[in-house]
KERODO-661123 format. One record per atom (N, C-alpha, C, CB): x, z negated, y; residue in three letters. Coordinates in steps of 0.02 Angstrom, whole numbers, padded with zeros to 5 digits, always signed. Glycine has a CB too. Layout:
// residues N
XZYALA ...
This chain:
// residues 238
-01564-00579+01220MET -01520-00528+01208MET -01523-00460+01253MET -01529-00514+01141MET -01453-00432+01280LYS -01450-00415+01342LYS -01482-00351+01324LYS -01381-00417+01380LYS -01503-00295+01390LYS -01551-00217+01387LYS -01503-00188+01308LYS -01533-00141+01487LYS -01449-00171+01349TYR -01394-00128+01294TYR -01415-00161+01213TYR -01291-00152+01317TYR -01424-00223+01201GLU -01442-00250+01141GLU -01513-00239+01115GLU -01430-00316+01146GLU -01555-00221+01142LYS -01637-00238+01152LYS -01611-00128+01108LYS -01693-00268+01282LYS -01590-00071+01161VAL -01586-00032+01152VAL -01577+00004+01080VAL -01559-00032+01189VAL -01497-00026+01075PHE -01463-00020+01025PHE -01504-00020+00956PHE -01416-00069+01030PHE -01536-00104+00949ARG -01569-00137+00897ARG -01620-00085+00865ARG -01605-00203+00927ARG -01671-00068+00954ASN -01717-00004+00908ASN -01690+00063+00893ASN -01782+00019+00946ASN -01636+00093+00937LEU -01607+00185+00904LEU -01572+00145+00845LEU -01531+00253+00968LEU -01557+00100+00797GLU -01514+00075+00714GLU -01599+00065+00693GLU -01439-00026+00709GLU -01638+00055+00715ALA -01706+00040+00668ALA -01719+00125+00656ALA -01786-00011+00718ALA -01751+00165+00714ALA -01777+00226+00704ALA -01741+00259+00673ALA -01792+00257+00752ALA -01649+00247+00661ILE -01611+00271+00616ILE -01610+00262+00540ILE -01562+00255+00636ILE -01621+00213+00544ASN -01635+00180+00489ASN -01689+00179+00439ASN -01632+00135+00506ASN -01752+00187+00482GLN -01830+00223+00450GLN -01826+00295+00449GLN -01903+00206+00501GLN -01758+00325+00463GLY -01783+00420+00471GLY -01809+00441+00483GLY -01793+00462+00447GLY -01804+00408+00539ILE -01851+00461+00630ILE -01816+00468+00644ILE -01898+00441+00699ILE -01727+00488+00634TYR -01678+00510+00669TYR -01645+00519+00578TYR -01642+00453+00740TYR -01635+00590+00580GLN -01619+00610+00517GLN -01531+00614+00525GLN -01662+00686+00497GLN -01489+00609+00463VAL -01419+00650+00451VAL -01409+00699+00504VAL -01417+00691+00382VAL -01375+00707+00546ASN -01357+00782+00575ASN -01411+00781+00635ASN -01370+00856+00511ASN -01471+00745+00628ASP -01482+00777+00691ASP -01469+00741+00746ASP -01542+00797+00697ASP -01481+00747+00817TYR -01450+00730+00873TYR -01495+00682+00928TYR -01430+00796+00901TYR -01493+00623+00953LEU -01531+00578+01004LEU -01545+00621+01059LEU -01491+00513+01030LEU -01601+00587+01074PRO -01613+00613+01158PRO -01555+00609+01220PRO -01674+00564+01189PRO -01550+00646+01273THR -01475+00642+01297THR -01477+00585+01344THR -01444+00711+01335THR -01437+00550+01356GLU -01415+00491+01389GLU -01479+00478+01445GLU -01334+00503+01425GLU -01496+00532+01482GLU -01556+00543+01527GLU -01622+00509+01508GLU -01570+00615+01530GLU -01622+00536+01471GLU -01705+00539+01401GLU -01703+00472+01405GLU -01698+00575+01294GLU -01677+00451+01374LEU -01648+00388+01333LEU -01664+00348+01374LEU -01574+00380+01313LEU -01644+00335+01455ALA -01625+00286+01500ALA -01717+00302+01521ALA -01545+00301+01563ALA -01734+00336+01538LYS -01811+00371+01541LYS -01854+00341+01470LYS -01803+00473+01536LYS -01864+00351+01425GLU -01875+00300+01363GLU -01869+00214+01397GLU -01802+00317+01295GLU -01829+00231+01401TYR -01809+00113+01379TYR -01841+00103+01462TYR -01663+00062+01367TYR -01832+00134+01520ALA -01830+00091+01577ALA -01774+00075+01567ALA -01874+00036+01587ALA -01723+00109+01569VAL -01645+00061+01614VAL -01596+00103+01618VAL -01603-00010+01573VAL -01552+00071+01645SER -01487+00126+01661SER -01450+00171+01616SER -01432+00093+01685SER -01413+00239+01658ARG -01355+00260+01581ARG -01349+00227+01581ARG -01297+00295+01560ARG -01299+00196+01623ASP -01252+00104+01567ASP -01251+00097+01526ASP -01267+00033+01561ASP -01329+00061+01548THR -01351+00038+01486THR -01377+00053+01423THR -01376+00015+01494THR -01396+00142+01418ILE -01380+00173+01365ILE -01332+00195+01331ILE -01398+00203+01366ILE -01254+00224+01385ARG -01204+00205+01332ARG -01199+00162+01312ARG -01156+00208+01337ARG -01191+00096+01351LYS -01150+00020+01282LYS -01209+00034+01227LYS -01154-00104+01318LYS -01246+00061+01223ALA -01303+00060+01166ALA -01265+00120+01128ALA -01397+00078+01194ALA -01256+00174+01152LEU -01240+00207+01116LEU -01134+00203+01094LEU -01278+00268+01148LEU -01116+00176+01108LYS -01056+00138+01098LYS -01057+00087+01052LYS -01036+00110+01154LYS -01116+00047+01055LEU -01110-00005+00967LEU -01151+00055+00914LEU -01178-00114+00966LEU -01197+00088+00946LEU -01210+00141+00854LEU -01167+00182+00839LEU -01275+00198+00844LEU -01118+00200+00881ALA -01019+00234+00879ALA -01000+00178+00829ALA -00952+00226+00976ALA -00989+00105+00844GLU -00913+00058+00816GLU -00976+00057+00753GLU -00869-00045+00870GLU -01050+00057+00759HIS -01069+00023+00671HIS -01070+00095+00621HIS -01173-00024+00664HIS -01033+00164+00640GLY -01045+00224+00602GLY -01126+00251+00599GLY -01016+00208+00529GLY -01163+00237+00655LEU -01223+00281+00647LEU -01238+00334+00670LEU -01267+00259+00660LEU -01199+00357+00732ILE -01169+00422+00750ILE -01100+00435+00794ILE -01219+00453+00783ILE -01132+00497+00779GLN -01045+00499+00822GLN -01052+00587+00868GLN -00951+00503+00734GLN -00995+00553+00943LYS -01015+00591+00993LYS -01000+00664+00989LYS -00991+00565+01048LYS -01034+00727+01017ARG -00980+00783+00999ARG -01001+00792+01078ARG -00992+00856+00928ARG -00930+00823+01093GLN -00917+00843+01145GLN -00955+00903+01156GLN -00856+00848+01151GLN -01020+00888+01197GLY -01037+00951+01227GLY -01110+00980+01222GLY -00993+00996+01199GLY -01104+00919+01183SER -01196+00946+01124SER -01214+00857+01115SER -01174+01007+00996SER -01208+00785+01122GLY -01232+00745+01128GLY -01196+00696+01083GLY -01291+00760+01125GLY -01239+00633+01070SER -01217+00602+00990SER -01268+00620+00928SER -01216+00512+00992SER -01244+00636+00882GLN -01268+00643+00812GLN -01233+00595+00759GLN -01258+00716+00792GLN -01334+00596+00734ILE -01317+00546+00676ILE -01294+00589+00611ILE -01386+00497+00655ILE -01255+00524+00594ILE -01191+00534+00527ILE -01206+00494+00476ILE -01109+00511+00546ILE -01181+00516+00426LYS -01207+00491+00338LYS -01179+00405+00344LYS -01147+00551+00252LYS -01228+00355+00342HIS -01208+00289+00348HIS -01219+00263+00306HIS -01224+00256+00389HIS -01191+00249+00252GLU -01200+00228+00179GLU -01173+00136+00182GLU -01139+00289+00120GLU -01224+00114+00141ARG -01198+00045+00132ARG -01180-00010+00062ARG -01244+00015+00165ARG -01123-00010+00064ILE -01080-00047-00018ILE -01139-00078-00060ILE -01013-00127-00001ILE -01149-00052-00105ASN -01192-00108-00157ASN -01157-00159-00183ASN -01222-00077-00221ASN -01168-00245-00176PHE -01115-00286-00188PHE -01177-00325-00246PHE -01073-00332-00109PHE -01148-00340-00338PRO -01195-00329-00356PRO -01181-00433-00343PRO -01209-00270-00428PRO -01212-00451-00318VAL -01215-00543-00338VAL -01230-00596-00394VAL -01255-00568-00306VAL -01236-00565-00442SER -01243-00598-00497SER -01177-00556-00555SER -01333-00592-00519SER -01149-00530-00527ALA -01103-00524-00567ALA -01034-00535-00529ALA -01113-00462-00600ALA -00972-00590-00599LEU -00922-00573-00561LEU -00857-00533-00571LEU -00908-00620-00545LEU -00869-00498-00492THR -00822-00444-00487THR -00783-00445-00424THR -00857-00380-00493THR -00712-00425-00429SER -00669-00429-00370SER -00709-00360-00327SER -00572-00419-00392SER -00684-00396-00276PHE -00685-00344-00212PHE -00655-00268-00218PHE -00640-00379-00153PHE -00597-00257-00261GLN -00553-00202-00261GLN -00617-00172-00303GLN -00466-00210-00294GLN -00607-00208-00351GLU -00653-00185-00405GLU -00723-00152-00377GLU -00669-00250-00452GLU -00738-00156-00350ILE -00844-00153-00318ILE -00807-00083-00258ILE -00900-00278-00245ILE -00725-00096-00236ALA -00728-00044-00181ALA -00704+00032-00232ALA -00664-00068-00105ALA -00672+00021-00273GLN -00669+00064-00328GLN -00707+00098-00348GLN -00660+00045-00369GLN -00745+00061-00366ALA -00811+00123-00444ALA -00871+00106-00367ALA -00856+00053-00587ALA -00843+00118-00309GLN -00899+00155-00269GLN -00861+00215-00227GLN -00940+00099-00213GLN -00790+00222-00247GLY -00760+00254-00190GLY -00737+00250-00139GLY -00778+00277-00175GLY -00746+00230-00119MET -00730+00191-00022MET -00659+00171-00041MET -00792+00096+00016MET -00640+00193+00032ALA -00561+00196+00061ALA -00566+00123+00088ALA -00538+00263+00130ALA -00509+00075+00055THR -00517+00012+00066THR -00425-00012+00086THR -00559-00025-00009THR -00436-00046+00144THR -00374-00080+00162THR -00341-00163+00148THR -00380-00072+00227THR -00312-00211+00120THR -00319-00272+00117THR -00259-00277+00177THR -00313-00307+00039THR -00290-00328+00218ASN -00220-00344+00244ASN -00224-00434+00247ASN -00205-00302+00331ASN -00154-00482+00230VAL -00166-00533+00220VAL -00144-00588+00269VAL -00148-00537+00166VAL -00172-00606+00292ILE -00175-00643+00359ILE -00127-00712+00353ILE -00260-00664+00375ILE -00145-00727+00313ALA -00113-00804+00293ALA -00107-00840+00227ALA -00150-00851+00325ALA -00040-00884+00178ILE -00049-00905+00137ILE -00005-00962+00143ILE -00048-00865+00094ILE -00061-01043+00129ASP -00047-01091+00153ASP -00061-01116+00079ASP -00081-01114+00218ASP -00010-01182+00075LYS -00015-01196+00024LYS -00028-01288+00067LYS +00052-01164-00032LYS -00099-01326+00002LEU -00141-01386+00063LEU -00119-01399+00031LEU -00209-01412+00093LEU -00163-01481+00035ILE -00165-01545-00005ILE -00270-01551+00017ILE -00091-01627+00039ILE -00291-01552-00024VAL -00378-01561-00022VAL -00396-01620+00013VAL -00416-01569-00098VAL -00408-01597+00073ASP -00434-01689+00099ASP -00517-01694+00096ASP -00408-01712+00202ASP -00555-01742+00126GLY -00621-01769+00111GLY -00653-01705+00128GLY -00647-01837+00152GLY -00637-01650+00169LYS -00692-01628+00181LYS -00680-01557+00170LYS -00716-01649+00243LYS -00630-01542+00147MET -00598-01480+00079MET -00624-01487+00034MET -00528-01478+00049MET -00592-01539+00013SER -00663-01588-00073SER -00703-01557-00064SER -00707-01680-00079SER -00757-01563+00006GLU -00844-01551-00018GLU -00854-01503-00025GLU -00900-01567+00020GLU -00814-01436+00038LEU -00822-01383+00036LEU -00807-01345-00028LEU -00795-01366+00083LEU -00732-01344-00047THR -00729-01344-00151THR -00751-01354-00171THR -00703-01366-00198THR -00771-01417-00195GLY -00776-01439-00245GLY -00711-01479-00282GLY -00800-01389-00273GLY -00642-01462-00263PHE -00579-01485-00301PHE -00585-01564-00264PHE -00496-01431-00282PHE -00542-01603-00298PRO -00537-01652-00291PRO -00486-01660-00247PRO -00537-01676-00339PRO -00491-01741-00211PRO -00468-01747-00158PRO -00382-01775-00185PRO -00520-01795-00111PRO -00328-01730-00132LYS -00258-01734-00159LYS -00230-01679-00200LYS -00252-01791-00198LYS -00273-01643-00235SER -00240-01616-00280SER -00216-01557-00226SER -00282-01600-00348SER -00175-01484-00239HIS -00142-01464-00218HIS -00181-01367-00241HIS -00073-01505-00241HIS -00189-01352-00171VAL -00216-01287-00172VAL -00174-01226-00143VAL -00278-01293-00138VAL -00154-01147-00153TRP -00147-01109-00117TRP -00200-01078-00081TRP -00118-01079-00141TRP -00206-01078+00007ARG -00261-01033+00048ARG -00232-00980+00057ARG -00287-01056+00115ARG -00276-00944+00016ILE -00257-00861+00058ILE -00305-00816+00090ILE -00228-00808+00008ILE -00304-00811+00142THR -00334-00779+00208THR -00338-00713+00192THR -00292-00788+00276THR -00374-00669+00181ARG -00363-00587+00176ARG -00415-00552+00235ARG -00385-00554+00087ARG -00418-00501+00260GLN -00470-00500+00290GLN -00479-00393+00256GLN -00458-00534+00391GLN -00525-00358+00257ARG -00542-00314+00197ARG -00563-00249+00264ARG -00619-00352+00129ARG -00489-00199+00257VAL -00533-00135+00307VAL -00564-00094+00263VAL -00486-00081+00358VAL -00626-00066+00276MET -00669-00026+00249MET -00662+00082+00263MET -00737-00067+00283MET -00656+00087+00254GLU -00673+00163+00290GLU -00619+00143+00385GLU -00803+00176+00302GLU -00573+00119+00407GLY -00562+00089+00450GLY -00622+00031+00518GLY -00530+00143+00466GLY -00636-00014+00467VAL -00684-00056+00511VAL -00676-00110+00467VAL -00764-00029+00526VAL -00653-00173+00484ALA -00657-00219+00458ALA -00716-00258+00447ALA -00621-00242+00480ALA -00734-00271+00405SER -00792-00301+00374SER -00798-00363+00315SER -00819-00248+00348SER -00738-00375+00304VAL -00758-00426+00242VAL -00678-00474+00266VAL -00763-00377+00135VAL -00705-00544+00263LEU -00673-00598+00295LEU -00668-00649+00189LEU -00742-00642+00385LEU -00586-00629+00165ASP -00605-00676+00115ASP -00557-00737+00133ASP -00595-00646+00037ASP -00584-00786+00099ILE -00544-00850+00087ILE -00528-00874+00038ILE -00563-00894+00106ILE -00473-00880-00003ASP -00474-00911-00048ASP -00422-00982-00101ASP -00485-00862-00063ASP -00470-01019-00117TYR -00416-01086-00106TYR -00415-01082-00208TYR -00465-01191-00047TYR -00373-01075-00231LEU -00335-01066-00301LEU -00281-01156-00309LEU -00267-00970-00291LEU -00319-01169-00364LEU -00282-01226-00389LEU -00227-01214-00396LEU -00299-01251-00442LEU -00152-01255-00389THR -00100-01268-00409THR -00083-01252-00469THR -00092-01316-00400THR -00124-01294-00490THR -00117-01300-00577THR -00132-01264-00623THR -00144-01342-00604THR -00140-01210-00595PHE -00176-01139-00631PHE -00142-01081-00599PHE -00266-01130-00615PHE -00126-01071-00561VAL -00094-01041-00495VAL -00019-01071-00499VAL -00137-01066-00419VAL +00031-01069-00507PRO +00098-01110-00485PRO +00120-01073-00407PRO +00170-01099-00553PRO +00099-01019-00415GLU +00149-00966-00372GLU +00121-00895-00362GLU +00223-00955-00411GLU +00128-00900-00296ILE +00064-00798-00300ILE +00084-00790-00212ILE -00088-00808-00320ILE +00142-00747-00181ASP +00153-00712-00120ASP +00095-00654-00098ASP +00223-00681-00127ASP +00118-00634-00025ARG +00062-00582-00006ARG +00066-00507-00076ARG +00087-00549+00095ARG +00136-00495-00099SER +00120-00430-00114SER +00052-00438-00186SER +00202-00388-00135SER +00063-00483-00208ILE +00008-00517-00271ILE -00052-00494-00205ILE +00019-00636-00303ILE -00077-00543-00161ALA -00140-00548-00109ALA -00155-00484-00085ALA -00127-00594-00044ALA -00101-00431-00073GLU -00129-00373-00051GLU -00168-00319-00122GLU -00063-00336-00009GLU -00134-00337-00184LYS -00195-00309-00221LYS -00229-00338-00258LYS -00187-00265-00254LYS -00259-00344-00302SER -00288-00363-00345SER -00263-00427-00361SER -00288-00321-00389SER -00299-00514-00347ILE -00286-00570-00394ILE -00300-00580-00431ILE -00289-00610-00389ILE -00339-00555-00458TYR -00371-00563-00542TYR -00344-00531-00549TYR -00435-00555-00578TYR -00310-00447-00560ASP -00282-00418-00589ASP -00203-00498-00603ASP -00277-00336-00545ASP -00199-00497-00575TYR -00122-00539-00589TYR -00124-00630-00608TYR -00071-00531-00503TYR -00203-00662-00606LEU -00210-00703-00655LEU -00256-00693-00713LEU -00224-00754-00629LEU -00244-00619-00720GLU -00297-00612-00798GLU -00236-00560-00842GLU -00403-00553-00783GLU -00207-00548-00797ASN -00145-00511-00843ASN -00091-00523-00833ASN -00137-00447-00841ASN -00060-00576-00798HIS +00009-00614-00766HIS +00001-00680-00795HIS +00016-00621-00675HIS -00060-00701-00779LEU -00059-00783-00775LEU -00111-00799-00831LEU -00085-00820-00692LEU -00133-00742-00872HIS -00169-00752-00941HIS -00232-00781-00935HIS -00131-00795-00989HIS -00255-00804-00868LEU -00322-00860-00878LEU -00384-00798-00896LEU -00347-00919-00785LEU -00412-00850-00921MET -00484-00829-00953MET -00557-00858-00905MET -00486-00868-01040MET -00557-00818-00848ILE -00623-00815-00809ILE -00679-00808-00854ILE -00625-00756-00760ILE -00743-00863-00827ASP -00776-00858-00851ASP -00824-00844-00809ASP -00774-00892-00884ASP -00857-00875-00759LEU -00906-00891-00728LEU -00889-00881-00656LEU -00925-00952-00746LEU -00958-00906-00605ALA -00965-00937-00533ALA -01004-00935-00515ALA -00939-00924-00488ALA -01012-00999-00487GLU -01086-01007-00464GLU -01054-01016-00391GLU -01141-01078-00502GLU -01142-00973-00363LYS -01108-00955-00297LYS -01183-00975-00242LYS -01074-00854-00296LYS -01168-00977-00182GLU -01216-00983-00126GLU -01215-00934-00063GLU -01207-01049-00101GLU -01268-00899-00081ILE -01265-00855-00027ILE -01307-00852+00066ILE -01286-00802-00068ILE -01309-00850+00106THR -01326-00882+00162THR -01291-00847+00228THR -01306-00954+00152THR -01350-00832+00276ILE -01340-00792+00332ILE -01306-00860+00396ILE -01426-00746+00353ILE -01247-00859+00386ASP -01235-00896+00444ASP -01182-00857+00514ASP -01200-00963+00410ASP -01229-00910+00566GLN -01199-00892+00627GLN -01093-00855+00631GLN -01214-00975+00671GLN -01090-00804+00667THR -01029-00806+00679THR -00963-00847+00703THR -01036-00777+00702THR -00908-00874+00673ASN -00873-00899+00723ASN -00830-00882+00755ASN -00856-00934+00715ASN -00766-00904+00769GLN -00730-00880+00824GLN -00662-00839+00778GLN -00707-00951+00880GLN -00654-00863+00709GLN -00607-00829+00654GLN -00652-00769+00651GLN -00594-00872+00573GLN -00712-00763+00630ASP -00777-00691+00609ASP -00728-00653+00685ASP -00913-00716+00624ASP -00729-00686+00720SER -00754-00628+00778SER -00667-00619+00796SER -00821-00664+00862SER -00629-00640+00786ILE -00548-00609+00797ILE -00543-00567+00710ILE -00469-00695+00812ILE -00560-00573+00683LEU -00515-00530+00593LEU -00601-00489+00586LEU -00482-00620+00481LEU -00651-00506+00619LEU -00706-00424+00606LEU -00722-00397+00647LEU -00772-00420+00578LEU -00734-00338+00638ASP -00770-00279+00694ASP -00832-00309+00698ASP -00781-00190+00668ASP -00885-00360+00740LEU -00921-00369+00754LEU -00983-00331+00771LEU -00899-00391+00775LEU -00951-00287+00845ALA -00971-00253+00894ALA -01041-00297+00902ALA -00973-00173+00880ALA -01030-00344+00931GLY -01089-00367+00943GLY -01149-00414+00903GLY -01107-00318+00955GLY -01117-00402+00828GLU -01156-00426+00780GLU -01150-00510+00793GLU -01131-00397+00707GLU -01190-00564+00769HIS -01201-00630+00781HIS -01203-00687+00717HIS -01262-00630+00816HIS -01231-00633+00677HIS -01237-00653+00593HIS -01182-00617+00568HIS -01311-00630+00547HIS -01169-00671+00510VAL -01123-00623+00426VAL -01151-00653+00354VAL -01012-00644+00418VAL -01152-00614+00302VAL -01170-00646+00276VAL -01102-00683+00223VAL -01224-00614+00256VAL -01129-00750+00234SER -01072-00796+00184SER -01094-00828+00110SER -01050-00867+00228SER -01052-00794+00045ILE -01035-00808+00014ILE -01001-00854-00030ILE -01035-00788+00024ILE -01017-00913-00055LYS -00977-00959-00075LYS -00977-00969-00137LYS -00986-01009-00049LYS -00937-00983-00160SER -00943-00936-00258SER -00879-01010-00269SER -00889-00794-00277SER -00881-01050-00321LYS -00864-01090-00372LYS -00829-01045-00429LYS -00926-01129-00396LYS -00775-01045-00447VAL -00768-00997-00530VAL -00728-01040-00551VAL -00732-00909-00541VAL -00742-01037-00629PHE -00744-01073-00697PHE -00714-01014-00758PHE -00835-01100-00713PHE -00651-01058-00787LEU -00638-01047-00821LEU -00671-01027-00890LEU -00614-01075-00810LEU -00631-01017-00951THR -00701-01025-01028THR -00701-01105-01043THR -00670-00975-01130THR -00642-01137-01029ASN -00648-01206-01034ASN -00691-01253-00990ASN -00587-01226-01029ASN -00709-01204-00944GLY -00753-01263-00911GLY -00730-01282-00858GLY -00761-01324-00947GLY -00677-01290-00818GLN -00615-01319-00761GLN -00611-01277-00716GLN -00540-01327-00785GLN -00642-01276-00673GLN -00645-01263-00591GLN -00585-01229-00539GLN -00654-01332-00562GLN -00559-01185-00558PHE -00483-01158-00528PHE -00481-01129-00467PHE -00450-01104-00569PHE -00549-01105-00441GLN -00538-01042-00386GLN -00620-01085-00352GLN -00540-00927-00428GLN -00603-01083-00277PHE -00676-01061-00232PHE -00636-01021-00177PHE -00733-01139-00191PHE -00699-00988-00148THR -00695-00924-00126THR -00753-00942-00078THR -00701-00859-00182THR -00756-00908-00010GLU -00783-00892+00037GLU -00763-00834+00088GLU -00787-00942+00058GLU -00820-00770+00046SER -00834-00720+00062SER -00880-00690+00129SER -00851-00709+00012SER -00851-00680+00208ARG -00893-00668+00244ARG -00874-00583+00247ARG -00891-00716+00306ARG -00964-00563+00261HIS -00953-00480+00260HIS -01015-00467+00314HIS -00967-00435+00168HIS -00994-00413+00356LYS -01020-00391+00401LYS -01088-00360+00366LYS -00974-00348+00436LYS -01142-00369+00402LEU -01202-00377+00365LEU -01230-00291+00403LEU -01254-00467+00387LEU -01198-00249+00423ASP -01198-00209+00404ASP -01189-00131+00350ASP -01195-00226+00427ASP -01145-00182+00311LYS -01111-00144+00256LYS -01119-00120+00198LYS -01078-00164+00243LYS -01172-00183+00182PHE -01172-00186+00145PHE -01250-00214+00107PHE -01119-00207+00147PHE -01286-00216+00052ARG -01329-00187+00004ARG -01322-00248-00050ARG -01306-00107-00022ARG -01349-00328-00037PHE -01338-00378-00075PHE -01377-00358-00133PHE -01353-00442-00045PHE -01367-00339-00209VAL -01416-00314-00245VAL -01424-00382-00304VAL -01394-00233-00274VAL -01468-00355-00366ASP -01473-00384-00422ASP -01506-00374-00443ASP -01470-00426-00431ASP -01502-00370-00544PHE -01552-00335-00544PHE -01583-00394-00617PHE -01534-00240-00553PHE -01658-00389-00620ALA -01684-00460-00649ALA -01725-00432-00716ALA -01742-00509-00588ALA -01715-00451-00757LYS -01761-00422-00830LYS -01819-00487-00853LYS -01694-00408-00913LYS -01879-00450-00861ARG -01940-00485-00849ARG -01946-00530-00942ARG -02016-00414-00822ARG -01953-00579-00955ARG -01971-00612-01021ARG -02022-00635-01022ARG -01935-00658-01044ARG -02054-00607-01085PRO -02113-00609-01103PRO -02116-00674-01102PRO -02130-00577-01158PRO -02196-00704-01085ALA -02205-00759-01118ALA -02235-00793-01172ALA -02215-00777-01092ALA -02223-00866-01175ASN -02203-00879-01253ASN -02301-00865-01253ASN -02151-00984-01286ASN 
């Protein structure tokens, strides 16, 4: 890890732990350089990362001010679309459709998605921008058996709204796998990683009420933008 990344991580931890409160100002660049025994250029790079992560804002003539930094609660156990989560939490979002491809499932894709080889799928790649930051990369695979047609206008809005209210599919449940993955080239291009080297990957196989799988999704999330939550209820012992 480079020096400026170490300084960034230390300052990030201090902010998250409340050592620096919202509206407080960080020490000056000169003071931070002395504290961490590094150059002012190193401090500037660390402050740039803090700004890119939405933790500080540079105030002309005043310094670096701590700003409100909230993470979105992502309900792990719920089968909820991105649009529904964003709307429920009042987040300003934009969806950019990167590509819509019609593919034939090969062996490698079958292993990833759970779909039989030689079946036909739509692959929809979308970038989710939250309050100006590219925070989620969604890659959806939909069996053409259930979704014969799809276009950019549908993908820019809510695919689930289209599936349920236009195609009248009865979506039931999802099997999810959550991992921390190293970033790949596609992440680097389509997410505002700001020096991060890992993302949260959520892979979901989604089923209809008749038990048939119709969708596979991989959502890759910036670590600093989400809080992954679940709700558990204890069952009395027999």
